[in-house]
Backbone as JSON Lines, residues from 0, in Angstrom:
{"i":0,"aa":"M","n":[0.85,-1.17,0.0],"ca":[0.0,0.0,0.0],"c":[0.91,1.24,0.0]}
{"i":1,"aa":"N","n":[0.67,2.15,-0.96],"ca":[1.52,3.35,-1.02],"c":[1.01,4.41,-0.04]}
{"i":2,"aa":"T","n":[1.75,5.5,0.06],"ca":[1.45,6.53,1.04],"c":[0.07,7.15,0.83]}
{"i":3,"aa":"L","n":[-0.27,7.45,-0.4],"ca":[-1.56,8.06,-0.7],"c":[-2.71,7.13,-0.31]}
{"i":4,"aa":"E","n":[-2.57,5.86,-0.64],"ca":[-3.62,4.89,-0.27],"c":[-3.76,4.79,1.24]}
{"i":5,"aa":"L","n":[-2.64,4.78,1.93],"ca":[-2.66,4.7,3.39],"c":[-3.34,5.92,4.0]}
{"i":6,"aa":"K","n":[-3.0,7.11,3.5],"ca":[-3.63,8.34,3.99],"c":[-5.13,8.32,3.74]}
{"i":7,"aa":"N","n":[-5.53,7.9,2.56],"ca":[-6.97,7.84,2.24],"c":[-7.71,6.85,3.13]}
{"i":8,"aa":"K","n":[-7.07,5.73,3.41],"ca":[-7.69,4.73,4.29],"c":[-7.87,5.3,5.7]}
{"i":9,"aa":"I","n":[-6.86,6.0,6.19],"ca":[-6.95,6.61,7.52],"c":[-8.06,7.66,7.55]}
{"i":10,"aa":"I","n":[-8.11,8.49,6.51],"ca":[-9.15,9.53,6.45],"c":[-10.54,8.92,6.46]}
{"i":11,"aa":"K","n":[-10.75,7.85,5.71],"ca":[-12.06,7.18,5.68],"c":[-12.43,6.64,7.06]}
{"i":12,"aa":"Q","n":[-11.46,6.05,7.74],"ca":[-11.73,5.51,9.07],"c":[-12.04,6.62,10.06]}
{"i":13,"aa":"I","n":[-11.31,7.72,9.98],"ca":[-11.55,8.85,10.87],"c":[-12.91,9.46,10.6]}
{"i":14,"aa":"D","n":[-13.29,9.52,9.34],"ca":[-14.56,10.12,8.95],"c":[-15.76,9.38,9.55]}
{"i":15,"aa":"C","n":[-15.58,8.11,9.87],"ca":[-16.68,7.3,10.41],"c":[-16.77,7.36,11.94]}
{"i":16,"aa":"L","n":[-15.84,8.03,12.6],"ca":[-15.81,8.05,14.06],"c":[-16.87,8.99,14.64]}
{"i":17,"aa":"N","n":[-17.38,8.62,15.81],"ca":[-18.25,9.55,16.53],"c":[-17.38,10.6,17.21]}
{"i":18,"aa":"K","n":[-18.02,11.62,17.78],"ca":[-17.27,12.75,18.35],"c":[-16.3,12.32,19.44]}
{"i":19,"aa":"E","n":[-16.75,11.44,20.34],"ca":[-15.91,10.99,21.45],"c":[-14.67,10.25,20.96]}
{"i":20,"aa":"D","n":[-14.88,9.33,20.04],"ca":[-13.74,8.58,19.5],"c":[-12.82,9.47,18.66]}
{"i":21,"aa":"L","n":[-13.41,10.43,17.94],"ca":[-12.61,11.36,17.15],"c":[-11.69,12.18,18.05]}
{"i":22,"aa":"E","n":[-12.2,12.62,19.19],"ca":[-11.37,13.38,20.12],"c":[-10.23,12.53,20.67]}
{"i":23,"aa":"K","n":[-10.5,11.24,20.94],"ca":[-9.45,10.34,21.42],"c":[-8.36,10.19,20.36]}
{"i":24,"aa":"V","n":[-8.78,9.93,19.12],"ca":[-7.83,9.75,18.03],"c":[-7.03,11.03,17.8]}
{"i":25,"aa":"Y","n":[-7.72,12.16,17.87],"ca":[-7.06,13.45,17.67],"c":[-5.97,13.66,18.73]}
{"i":26,"aa":"N","n":[-6.31,13.4,19.98],"ca":[-5.33,13.58,21.06],"c":[-4.15,12.62,20.92]}
{"i":27,"aa":"Q","n":[-4.43,11.38,20.53],"ca":[-3.35,10.42,20.33],"c":[-2.46,10.83,19.16]}
{"i":28,"aa":"L","n":[-3.08,11.31,18.1],"ca":[-2.31,11.74,16.94],"c":[-1.44,12.94,17.27]}
{"i":29,"aa":"L","n":[-1.97,13.89,18.02],"ca":[-1.18,15.03,18.45],"c":[0.02,14.6,19.28]}
{"i":30,"aa":"E","n":[-0.21,13.64,20.16],"ca":[0.86,13.12,21.0],"c":[1.98,12.52,20.15]}
{"i":31,"aa":"I","n":[1.59,11.75,19.15],"ca":[2.56,11.12,18.25],"c":[3.31,12.18,17.45]}
{"i":32,"aa":"L","n":[2.59,13.13,16.91],"ca":[3.23,14.17,16.09],"c":[4.16,15.03,16.92]}
{"i":33,"aa":"N","n":[3.79,15.34,18.13],"ca":[4.64,16.17,18.98],"c":[5.88,15.41,19.44]}
{"i":34,"aa":"S","n":[5.76,14.11,19.61],"ca":[6.92,13.33,20.05],"c":[7.85,12.98,18.89]}
{"i":35,"aa":"A","n":[7.44,13.26,17.68],"ca":[8.23,12.93,16.5],"c":[9.26,13.99,16.18]}
{"i":36,"aa":"N","n":[9.4,14.99,17.05],"ca":[10.41,16.03,16.81],"c":[11.79,15.39,16.81]}
{"i":37,"aa":"H","n":[12.63,15.9,15.95],"ca":[13.98,15.36,15.85],"c":[14.82,15.79,17.04]}
{"i":38,"aa":"Y","n":[15.66,14.9,17.46],"ca":[16.55,15.17,18.58],"c":[17.62,16.14,18.13]}
{"i":39,"aa":"K","n":[17.86,17.17,18.93],"ca":[18.9,18.15,18.61],"c":[20.11,17.86,19.49]}
{"i":40,"aa":"L","n":[21.24,17.66,18.84],"ca":[22.48,17.37,19.56],"c":[22.93,18.59,20.36]}
{"i":41,"aa":"S","n":[23.47,18.33,21.53],"ca":[24.04,19.4,22.34],"c":[25.39,19.78,21.75]}
{"i":42,"aa":"D","n":[25.94,20.92,22.2],"ca":[27.26,21.34,21.74],"c":[28.31,20.29,22.1]}
{"i":43,"aa":"E","n":[28.16,19.72,23.3],"ca":[29.11,18.69,23.75],"c":[29.05,17.45,22.86]}
{"i":44,"aa":"E","n":[27.84,17.05,22.47],"ca":[27.69,15.88,21.59],"c":[28.28,16.17,20.21]}
{"i":45,"aa":"N","n":[28.03,17.36,19.69],"ca":[28.6,17.74,18.39],"c":[30.12,17.74,18.43]}
{"i":46,"aa":"E","n":[30.69,18.25,19.52],"ca":[32.14,18.27,19.67],"c":[32.71,16.85,19.73]}
{"i":47,"aa":"A","n":[32.02,15.96,20.44],"ca":[32.48,14.57,20.54],"c":[32.45,13.89,19.17]}
{"i":48,"aa":"I","n":[31.41,14.15,18.4],"ca":[31.31,13.56,17.06],"c":[32.41,14.11,16.16]}
{"i":49,"aa":"D","n":[32.61,15.43,16.2],"ca":[33.67,16.04,15.39],"c":[35.03,15.48,15.76]}
{"i":50,"aa":"S","n":[35.26,15.31,17.05],"ca":[36.54,14.75,17.52],"c":[36.73,13.33,17.01]}
{"i":51,"aa":"A","n":[35.67,12.52,17.1],"ca":[35.76,11.13,16.64],"c":[36.01,11.07,15.13]}
{"i":52,"aa":"L","n":[35.36,11.96,14.37],"ca":[35.58,11.98,12.93],"c":[37.01,12.37,12.59]}
{"i":53,"aa":"K","n":[37.57,13.33,13.32],"ca":[38.95,13.75,13.08],"c":[39.92,12.61,13.38]}
{"i":54,"aa":"V","n":[39.7,11.92,14.5],"ca":[40.55,10.79,14.87],"c":[40.51,9.73,13.77]}
{"i":55,"aa":"S","n":[39.31,9.47,13.27],"ca":[39.15,8.48,12.21],"c":[39.85,8.92,10.92]}
{"i":56,"aa":"E","n":[39.68,10.2,10.56],"ca":[40.33,10.72,9.36],"c":[41.85,10.65,9.48]}
{"i":57,"aa":"D","n":[42.37,10.81,10.69],"ca":[43.81,10.75,10.92],"c":[44.33,9.31,10.96]}
{"i":58,"aa":"G","n":[43.43,8.35,10.78],"ca":[43.83,6.95,10.76],"c":[44.02,6.33,12.12]}
{"i":59,"aa":"E","n":[43.59,7.01,13.15],"ca":[43.72,6.49,14.51],"c":[42.48,5.67,14.87]}
{"i":60,"aa":"T","n":[42.38,4.53,14.23],"ca":[41.21,3.69,14.46],"c":[41.6,2.41,15.2]}
{"i":61,"aa":"Y","n":[40.6,1.69,15.65],"ca":[40.81,0.44,16.38],"c":[40.14,-0.7,15.62]}
{"i":62,"aa":"T","n":[40.72,-1.86,15.69],"ca":[40.09,-3.03,15.09],"c":[38.94,-3.48,15.98]}
{"i":63,"aa":"Q","n":[38.09,-4.31,15.43],"ca":[36.98,-4.86,16.2],"c":[37.5,-5.63,17.41]}
{"i":64,"aa":"N","n":[38.55,-6.4,17.21],"ca":[39.11,-7.19,18.31],"c":[39.65,-6.3,19.43]}
{"i":65,"aa":"E","n":[40.28,-5.17,19.06],"ca":[40.78,-4.24,20.08],"c":[39.63,-3.64,20.89]}
{"i":66,"aa":"V","n":[38.56,-3.3,20.21],"ca":[37.39,-2.72,20.89],"c":[36.78,-3.75,21.85]}
{"i":67,"aa":"I","n":[36.62,-4.98,21.37],"ca":[36.06,-6.03,22.22],"c":[36.95,-6.29,23.42]}
{"i":68,"aa":"F","n":[38.26,-6.33,23.22],"ca":[39.2,-6.55,24.31],"c":[39.05,-5.47,25.38]}
{"i":69,"aa":"E","n":[39.03,-4.21,24.94],"ca":[38.89,-3.09,25.88],"c":[37.53,-3.14,26.58]}
{"i":70,"aa":"A","n":[36.48,-3.45,25.84],"ca":[35.14,-3.52,26.44],"c":[35.05,-4.63,27.47]}
{"i":71,"aa":"R","n":[35.65,-5.78,27.16],"ca":[35.64,-6.89,28.13],"c":[36.39,-6.53,29.4]}
{"i":72,"aa":"N","n":[37.49,-5.8,29.26],"ca":[38.25,-5.37,30.43],"c":[37.46,-4.36,31.26]}
{"i":73,"aa":"K","n":[36.79,-3.46,30.58],"ca":[36.05,-2.41,31.28],"c":[34.73,-2.93,31.85]}
{"i":74,"aa":"F","n":[34.08,-3.83,31.13],"ca":[32.77,-4.37,31.53],"c":[32.85,-5.9,31.54]}
{"i":75,"aa":"P","n":[33.42,-6.49,32.55],"ca":[33.64,-7.94,32.57],"c":[32.35,-8.76,32.56]}
{"i":76,"aa":"N","n":[31.24,-8.21,33.0],"ca":[29.98,-8.97,33.03],"c":[29.2,-8.87,31.73]}
{"i":77,"aa":"L","n":[29.7,-8.09,30.79],"ca":[29.04,-7.92,29.51],"c":[29.22,-9.17,28.66]}
{"i":78,"aa":"K","n":[28.13,-9.67,28.09],"ca":[28.19,-10.87,27.25],"c":[28.29,-10.48,25.79]}
{"i":79,"aa":"F","n":[29.28,-11.03,25.09],"ca":[29.47,-10.78,23.67],"c":[29.04,-11.99,22.87]}
{"i":80,"aa":"K","n":[28.52,-11.72,21.68],"ca":[28.12,-12.82,20.79],"c":[29.31,-13.28,20.01]}
C-alpha cells in the first residue's frame, strides 16, 4: 500500500468516528506528532562527534578485536556474541 492509499484509508476511518472517538484519536495523533520532533544534539555531543571523525580521518582507528578486548576489560559482566 503506497502513502496516498494509506492516507486515504486513515481519512475514511476517521470520517466514520463519533465525536468521542474522534477526540481520542485526535489527542493520540497530536501526542505522536509532537513526540516525532527530531533530537537536537548538544554542543558537547557535536564536539564529541567532530573529535571522533577527526581521529578516524587521521587513521587512529581500532580493530573490532581491540574494541572487544577493551570492552571486556572495562565491563567484565558484559556478554558478547
